[in-house]
N, C-alpha and C positions, 0 to 999 in steps of 0.2 A: 474458587479463586481466593487466594489469600488476601487479607486486608492490605498488605504491603503492595501486592501486584495490582489490586483494584485501584489503589491510589495513583500509581504512575500510569496505569493503563487508561484511566478516565482522563487524566491530564493530557496525555499524548493524543487520545482520540479527539478531545475538545480542540486542541491546537491544530490538528490536521484539518478538522472541519472548518475552523476559523480561517486558516491559510487558504484552503480550497475555495471558500466563499469569496475571499479577497483576491483570488487568482494569483496568489503568491506561491506558485508551484513551478518548479523547473524539472525537466526530464533529462536525465543523462543521455548521452548518445546511444548507449546500450538500451535503455528503457524506451526511448523513442523508436528505435528499430524494432524492438519486441512488440510494442504497441501497434506499429504499422503492419506487422506480420500476423496479428491475431485473426483467426478465421471468422470470429463473430463481428468483425468490421467496426472496431472502436477507433475513434480519433481522440485527440487531446481534450476536446470538450467533453466527450463521454468519460474519459479518464478522470477529469475534474469532478464529474458527477459521482463517479464511483468513490473517489476520495471523500467527497462531501457527505456521502451516505454510509460510510463504513460503520459497522455495528460492533459492540464489544465482543460478540461471538466470532467476528472475523479476525480478531487479533490472535495470532498464534504465539507470539513472544517477541523477545528482543535478543540481539547478539551484539557483542562489543565489536566495533570496527577494528580491523587489523591495521588500517592506515592512520586513523585519527582517534583521539580519546573521546569517542561519542558512541551512542547507541544507534543501531539499525533496527527498525521495527518491521516485523513481518506480518502481513495480513493475507488471508485467503478468502476473499469474498466470492459469492456466486453471482455470475452475470450472464444473461443469455443462455442459461443451461450449462455453463461451464464454471469451473472453479479457477480463479485467477491467483497468481502468486505475485504479491506486491510487496516490495521492500523499499523502505524510504528512511531518510534522515530528517529530523526536525531541527531546523536552525532558525534564522530570522525568516526563512522561507522553508518550504517543504521541497526536498530534493528526492525525486523518485529515481531509485537505482535500478530496480527491476520491475517489469510489468508484463507478465506473460502467462500463458495457460499453465496451470499447475500440473507438473508431470505426475504427481502422486494421485491425481484425480482419476480413479479407475472405475467409477460407477458404471460406465458403459461397457467395460470389458472384463 
């Protein structure tokens, strides 16, 4: 990981952890629906715990939003034997845009 990426990545991870600990997290309607549909049976409390325990290795990268001038951060943590796809925006709170099973996780198949 480059020094430049390490800098923004550690700042973003620390902020996500801080916001999750303070329960300053909102789920978009899309993310809430995806969370409810997970086969591993996670709820919003579980999702907050996932966010609070994200590790540097879970961060895949960032992409620029097409709607607003801000970054979307993509994580792929493993939970309950599956890999999740979590995309979020860090503002004054954490806005979870996507929270679903990662379609690229083909370890079982």
